[in-house]
C-alpha positions in Angstrom: 0.0 0.0 0.0 1.0 3.6 -0.5 1.6 6.1 2.1 -1.7 7.8 1.4 -3.8 4.8 2.1 -4.4 5.8 5.7 -6.5 8.8 4.6 -10.0 7.5 4.2 -13.2 9.4 3.7 -15.2 8.7 6.8 -18.5 10.6 6.2 -20.2 13.0 3.9 -21.2 16.3 5.2 -24.4 17.8 3.9 -24.8 21.6 3.8 -28.2 23.0 4.8 -28.9 26.6 4.0 -30.2 28.7 6.8 -33.9 28.8 7.2 -35.6 31.5 5.2 -38.2 34.0 6.3 -41.8 33.5 5.2 -41.7 36.4 2.9 -38.7 34.9 1.0 -40.4 31.6 0.7 -43.6 33.3 -0.5 -41.6 35.2 -3.2 -40.0 32.0 -4.4 -43.3 30.1 -4.7 -45.1 32.9 -6.5 -45.5 32.3 -10.2 -46.4 35.2 -12.4 -49.3 34.5 -14.7 -48.4 34.6 -18.4 -50.0 37.4 -20.3 -52.0 36.5 -23.3 -51.6 39.3 -25.8 -53.5 37.5 -28.6 -53.2 38.9 -32.1 -52.3 42.4 -31.2 -50.6 45.0 -33.3 -47.0 44.1 -34.3 -44.3 46.0 -32.4 -41.6 47.6 -34.6 -38.3 49.2 -33.8 -38.8 52.8 -34.8 -36.2 55.5 -35.1 -37.3 59.1 -35.1 -34.8 61.6 -36.5 -35.4 65.2 -35.6 -33.5 68.0 -37.4 -33.7 71.8 -36.8 -31.7 75.0 -36.9 -33.2 76.1 -33.5 -31.9 74.2 -30.5 -34.6 75.2 -28.1 -37.5 74.1 -30.3 -35.7 70.9 -31.0 -35.1 70.1 -27.4 -38.8 71.0 -26.6 -40.1 68.6 -29.3 -37.7 65.8 -28.0 -39.0 66.2 -24.4 -42.7 66.2 -25.6 -42.1 63.0 -27.7 -40.4 61.2 -24.8 -43.1 62.2 -22.3 -45.9 61.0 -24.7 -44.1 57.7 -25.3 -43.6 57.1 -21.6 -47.2 57.9 -20.9 -48.1 55.0 -23.3 -45.6 52.7 -21.5 -43.2 52.4 -24.5 -39.6 51.6 -24.3 -37.6 54.7 -25.3 -33.9 55.3 -26.0 -32.7 58.8 -26.4 -32.5 61.6 -27.3 -29.1 60.9 -28.8 -27.5 64.2 -29.7 -25.5 64.0 -33.0 -22.7 66.4 -33.8 -23.9 69.8 -35.0 -23.2 70.5 -38.7 -21.9 74.0 -39.4 -22.4 75.2 -43.0 -20.3 78.3 -43.8 -20.4 80.7 -46.7 -17.8 83.5 -47.1 -18.5 86.4 -49.4 -17.2 89.8 -50.3 -19.0 92.7 -48.6 -18.9 95.0 -51.6 -21.1 93.9 -54.6 -19.0 95.7 -57.2 -15.5 94.5 -56.1 -14.1 98.0 -55.6 -12.7 99.3 -52.4 -11.0 97.4 -49.6 -11.2 93.7 -49.6 -13.6 93.0 -46.7 -15.3 89.6 -46.2 -18.5 88.5 -44.5 -18.9 84.9 -43.1 -22.4 83.5 -42.8 -23.1 80.2 -41.1 -26.0 77.9 -40.5 -26.0 75.4 -37.7 -28.0 72.2 -38.1 -28.8 70.2 -34.9 -29.9 66.6 -35.0 -31.4 64.2 -32.4 -32.3 60.5 -32.6 -35.0 58.8 -30.5 -35.5 55.0 -30.7 -38.9 53.4 -29.8 -40.3 49.9 -29.7 -44.0 50.4 -30.6 -46.8 49.7 -33.1 -47.0 52.2 -36.0 -50.4 53.4 -34.9 -49.1 54.5 -31.5 -46.2 56.3 -33.1 -48.6 58.3 -35.3 -50.5 59.4 -32.2 -47.2 60.5 -30.5 -45.9 62.5 -33.5 -49.2 64.2 -34.3 -48.3 67.7 -33.0 -44.8 69.0 -33.7 -43.5 72.5 -33.6 -42.8 74.4 -36.8 -39.2 74.5 -37.9 -38.5 70.9 -36.7 -38.1 68.3 -39.5 -39.2 64.8 -38.6 -38.1 61.6 -40.3 -39.5 58.2 -39.1 -37.7 55.0 -40.0 -39.1 51.5 -39.3 -36.7 48.6 -38.9 -37.9 45.0 -38.9 
């Protein structure tokens, strides 16, 4: 025999977890009833793109859309603020070209926001119905 033969497993020890409270036992035994949705409207992934030159009106529209979506218990992601596009045009101040060479720079800033929703298309139509002037809306449905 080898030198390790004198080590023999004598008994098996069983671990018992500490007794649980009645509340924990009740939580564990509760089974949630399965919801039967039937043949309801199909839920789509919808991306709403908002574009505007006015930041305040854009932010206001974003907040209104999110509030309406949350009131209808929809899952909302956003608003995602995309980088501002700055379009610049530089022109001469004088129309005839005479005189000192002075230049004017005009710029237009375009702000963009993304909002993602999981909702049926009918609900999205209800949410988007009233939008402020000067804010362009683009709705994309992904399958």
